[in-house]
C-alpha positions in Angstrom: -13.3 32.4 2.9 -11.2 32.8 6.3 -13.3 30.7 7.9 -12.8 27.4 5.4 -9.2 28.5 4.5 -8.4 28.6 8.6 -10.5 25.4 9.0 -8.4 24.0 6.1 -5.2 24.7 7.5 -5.5 23.6 10.9 -5.3 20.3 9.7 -2.1 20.8 6.9 -0.2 24.0 5.8 -1.4 24.3 2.7 0.1 27.2 0.4 -1.7 30.0 -0.5 -0.2 28.9 -4.1 -2.9 25.3 -3.2 -5.6 27.6 -1.8 -6.0 30.0 -5.1 -6.2 26.5 -7.5 -9.1 25.3 -4.7 -10.8 28.8 -5.1 -10.9 28.5 -8.8 -12.9 25.4 -8.1 -15.4 26.5 -5.2 -19.2 28.1 -6.3 -20.5 30.2 -3.7 -23.9 29.1 -2.5 -26.0 31.0 0.4 -28.8 28.4 1.4 -31.1 28.6 4.1 -31.9 26.9 6.8 -33.6 22.7 6.9 -31.9 22.6 3.9 -30.7 19.5 2.0 -27.2 19.7 1.0 -27.2 15.6 0.8 -30.5 12.8 0.6 -30.3 9.2 1.5 -30.9 7.4 -1.9 -29.6 9.9 -3.7 -26.1 10.7 -5.4 -24.6 13.7 -4.5 -21.4 15.5 -7.2 -20.3 17.7 -4.5 -18.3 18.5 -1.4 -19.0 21.3 1.1 -16.8 24.5 2.5 -18.6 25.5 5.5 -17.8 29.6 5.5 -20.7 30.1 7.9 -23.7 28.3 9.4 -23.7 25.0 10.6 -25.5 21.6 9.5 -26.1 17.8 10.6 -25.5 14.7 9.3 -28.0 12.0 9.8 -29.2 9.0 9.2 -32.7 7.7 9.2 -33.6 4.7 11.4 -36.1 2.6 11.5 -38.1 6.3 10.9 -36.2 7.9 13.7 -33.7 10.1 12.5 -30.5 10.0 13.9 -27.9 12.8 14.1 -24.0 11.6 13.4 -21.9 14.4 13.2 -22.3 18.5 13.2 -20.2 20.5 11.0 -19.5 24.4 11.6 -17.0 26.8 10.2 -14.0 26.1 8.5 -15.2 22.4 8.3 -16.7 20.3 5.6 -19.1 18.8 4.4 -20.8 15.4 2.1 -22.0 12.4 1.5 -19.4 9.9 2.1 -21.0 7.4 -0.7 -20.8 9.8 -3.4 -17.1 10.9 -2.2 -15.1 8.0 -1.5 -17.2 5.1 -4.2 -19.4 7.5 -6.8 -22.3 6.2 -5.4 -25.7 6.9 -4.3 -25.2 8.2 -0.1 -26.3 6.5 3.1 -26.7 10.0 4.6 -28.6 13.0 5.0 -26.7 17.0 5.8 -29.0 19.9 6.5 -28.6 22.9 6.9 -29.3 24.4 11.1 -28.6 27.9 9.7 -28.0 30.3 6.6 -25.1 29.4 5.4 -22.6 30.8 3.2 -20.5 27.8 1.2 -18.3 27.0 -0.8 -18.9 23.9 -3.3 -16.4 22.1 -4.9 -18.1 19.0 -7.6 -16.3 16.3 -6.2 -14.3 15.7 -10.3 -12.6 18.5 -9.4 -11.5 17.7 -6.2 -10.6 14.4 -7.6 -8.4 16.1 -9.9 -6.4 18.6 -7.6 -5.4 15.3 -5.8 -3.9 14.0 -8.6 -1.6 17.4 -9.7 -1.7 19.3 -6.0 0.2 17.1 -4.0 -0.5 19.9 -0.8 -4.4 19.4 -1.3 -3.8 15.4 -1.6 -2.0 16.1 2.2 -4.6 17.8 3.5 -7.3 15.5 2.3 -5.1 12.8 3.9 -5.3 14.1 7.2 -8.6 15.2 7.5 -10.0 12.1 6.9 -7.5 10.1 9.2 -8.3 13.1 12.0 -11.9 12.4 11.2 -11.4 8.6 11.6 -9.5 9.4 15.3 -13.3 11.2 15.7 -15.3 8.6 14.3 -13.7 5.9 16.6 -13.1 7.6 20.0 -17.4 8.3 19.7 -17.8 4.7 19.4 -15.2 4.2 22.0 -17.2 6.5 24.3 -20.7 5.2 23.5 -19.6 2.0 24.7 -16.9 3.1 27.6 -18.6 6.7 28.8 -21.8 7.0 31.1 -24.4 9.4 29.6 -23.4 11.6 32.0 -19.6 11.6 30.9 -20.3 11.9 27.3 -22.2 15.2 27.9 -19.9 16.4 29.7 -16.9 15.8 27.0 -19.5 16.7 24.4 -20.3 20.5 26.2 -16.1 20.6 26.9 -15.4 20.1 23.4 -17.6 21.7 22.0 -19.5 24.3 23.8 -21.0 26.5 21.2 -22.6 24.6 19.6 -25.4 23.8 22.4 -26.5 27.5 21.9 -26.6 26.5 17.8 -28.7 23.1 17.8 -31.9 21.4 18.4 -31.1 19.9 21.7 -32.8 16.8 20.6 -30.6 16.9 17.4 -27.7 17.3 20.3 -29.2 14.3 22.1 -29.4 11.8 19.1 -25.9 12.6 18.8 -24.9 11.1 22.5 -26.9 8.2 22.4 -29.8 9.2 24.6 -32.9 10.7 24.3 -33.9 14.5 24.1 -35.6 14.0 28.1 -32.8 12.4 30.0 -29.8 15.3 28.2 -32.7 18.1 29.9 -32.4 16.3 32.9 -28.5 15.9 32.8 -28.4 20.0 31.6 -30.4 21.1 34.4 -28.3 19.2 36.7 -29.9 16.5 37.9 -28.1 13.8 39.5 -27.9 10.6 38.3 
């Protein structure tokens, strides 16, 4: 659980005791590339901690897949509606690599929030950080050129270009795959 523990402690100094309480609720899973963890219109009941592998979250808009998030080792992924409102989600979460996951039922995680202040604080901090990142992504889409978005993505996520389909990255950055290919080839815009 090395990557998961490092990912948790990246956001909050959770003690070994609290990590142990969390881990008691985990179910280890190995799932293949392209497996869908969550589906739009279906209520999922789990949160997924990624020990190894990578995933993307995407929406179907007018029949087109729009990637809006990537998760990798040490990250968590889940259906937002399922976690926050216990309803069917609007997004898909797809594994982009064969992955080792630790899965916890949302109900068990919510019980830990009520009984373990460290786990509750970790969750609060990670969710506020994700909110800030989403806000920054929105502002970047409105204020940065495509080239600037690409450069920022490369700086913040150098490993993803080796691991993720270029079309998914282009979708995430709000551009066509051809345009991104031209940027990568250093075509001047």
